[in-house]
C-alpha positions as YAML, in Angstrom:
chain: A
units: angstrom
residues:
- id: 1
  name: MET
  ca: [-126.21, 165.29, -43.38]
- id: 2
  name: ILE
  ca: [-127.70, 168.04, -43.31]
- id: 3
  name: ARG
  ca: [-132.07, 168.27, -43.85]
- id: 4
  name: ASP
  ca: [-133.38, 170.37, -45.64]
- id: 5
  name: LYS
  ca: [-137.08, 170.44, -43.77]
- id: 6
  name: VAL
  ca: [-137.98, 169.66, -40.20]
- id: 7
  name: THR
  ca: [-141.36, 168.30, -39.28]
- id: 8
  name: LEU
  ca: [-143.72, 170.55, -37.11]
- id: 9
  name: LYS
  ca: [-146.50, 169.95, -34.76]
- id: 10
  name: ILE
  ca: [-149.43, 171.58, -34.47]
- id: 11
  name: PRO
  ca: [-152.84, 170.71, -32.22]
- id: 12
  name: ARG
  ca: [-154.92, 167.82, -34.71]
- id: 13
  name: PRO
  ca: [-158.05, 170.51, -34.54]
- id: 14
  name: LEU
  ca: [-155.49, 173.50, -35.35]
- id: 15
  name: TYR
  ca: [-155.03, 171.28, -37.94]
- id: 16
  name: ASP
  ca: [-158.55, 169.95, -39.44]
- id: 17
  name: ARG
  ca: [-159.37, 174.44, -38.83]
- id: 18
  name: LEU
  ca: [-156.81, 175.12, -41.18]
- id: 19
  name: LYS
  ca: [-158.17, 172.08, -43.59]
- id: 20
  name: THR
  ca: [-161.30, 173.73, -43.88]
- id: 21
  name: VAL
  ca: [-159.72, 177.73, -44.15]
- id: 22
  name: ILE
  ca: [-157.10, 176.92, -47.12]
- id: 23
  name: GLU
  ca: [-160.46, 175.10, -49.73]
- id: 24
  name: GLY
  ca: [-160.02, 176.80, -52.63]
- id: 25
  name: SER
  ca: [-157.60, 179.28, -51.07]
- id: 26
  name: GLY
  ca: [-154.95, 177.87, -54.60]
- id: 27
  name: PHE
  ca: [-152.80, 176.16, -51.40]
- id: 28
  name: SER
  ca: [-152.70, 172.79, -52.13]
- id: 29
  name: SER
  ca: [-152.40, 171.31, -48.50]
- id: 30
  name: VAL
  ca: [-151.84, 173.26, -45.05]
- id: 31
  name: ASN
  ca: [-147.53, 172.55, -44.50]
- id: 32
  name: GLU
  ca: [-148.20, 175.02, -47.92]
- id: 33
  name: PHE
  ca: [-150.03, 177.57, -46.48]
- id: 34
  name: VAL
  ca: [-148.37, 177.12, -42.85]
- id: 35
  name: VAL
  ca: [-144.80, 177.73, -44.81]
- id: 36
  name: TYR
  ca: [-145.84, 181.01, -46.61]
- id: 37
  name: VAL
  ca: [-148.21, 182.09, -43.41]
- id: 38
  name: LEU
  ca: [-145.01, 181.30, -40.94]
- id: 39
  name: ARG
  ca: [-142.54, 183.31, -44.24]
- id: 40
  name: ASP
  ca: [-145.02, 185.99, -44.69]
- id: 41
  name: LEU
  ca: [-144.16, 186.70, -40.72]
- id: 42
  name: MET
  ca: [-140.59, 186.08, -40.36]
- id: 43
  name: SER
  ca: [-140.08, 189.37, -43.14]
- id: 44
  name: THR
  ca: [-142.60, 191.50, -41.09]
- id: 45
  name: GLY
  ca: [-140.57, 190.74, -37.96]
- id: 46
  name: LEU
  ca: [-142.80, 189.74, -34.30]
- id: 47
  name: GLU
  ca: [-139.37, 192.48, -32.33]
- id: 48
  name: ASP
  ca: [-140.25, 195.56, -30.84]
- id: 49
  name: ARG
  ca: [-140.57, 198.42, -33.41]
- id: 50
  name: ASP
  ca: [-140.38, 201.75, -33.35]
- id: 51
  name: ASP
  ca: [-143.48, 201.87, -35.28]
- id: 52
  name: ARG
  ca: [-145.44, 198.65, -33.59]
- id: 53
  name: SER
  ca: [-146.05, 199.55, -29.52]
- id: 54
  name: ARG
  ca: [-145.26, 196.96, -26.99]
- id: 55
  name: ASP
  ca: [-148.95, 195.65, -26.41]
- id: 56
  name: GLU
  ca: [-149.38, 195.19, -30.16]
- id: 57
  name: THR
  ca: [-146.50, 192.86, -29.82]
- id: 58
  name: GLU
  ca: [-147.45, 191.15, -27.45]
- id: 59
  name: ALA
  ca: [-151.14, 190.75, -28.76]
- id: 60
  name: ILE
  ca: [-149.63, 189.46, -31.45]
- id: 61
  name: ARG
  ca: [-147.69, 186.52, -29.19]
- id: 62
  name: ARG
  ca: [-151.03, 186.13, -28.25]
- id: 63
  name: ARG
  ca: [-152.79, 184.95, -31.20]
- id: 64
  name: LEU
  ca: [-150.20, 183.53, -32.02]
- id: 65
  name: LYS
  ca: [-149.98, 181.54, -28.89]
- id: 66
  name: ASN
  ca: [-153.46, 180.32, -29.54]
- id: 67
  name: LEU
  ca: [-153.66, 179.40, -33.39]
- id: 68
  name: GLY
  ca: [-151.04, 176.80, -31.43]
- id: 69
  name: TYR
  ca: [-148.21, 178.44, -33.04]
- id: 70
  name: PHE
  ca: [-145.62, 179.20, -29.28]
...
């Protein structure tokens, strides 16, 4: 049986911050917002590209890690 969705666990403080961020934004849930953000990130890609330096890519990775994504 193939599942359409999986559970992604994030730290409670991050969840609470995201819940505050989305208030009045039009997103109906933290989950909806996180899916939107991750899709956006994946559409731009995180791999090294000619227009993004290695340092910029590492800075993005550090920010995502600090947000609890890695």
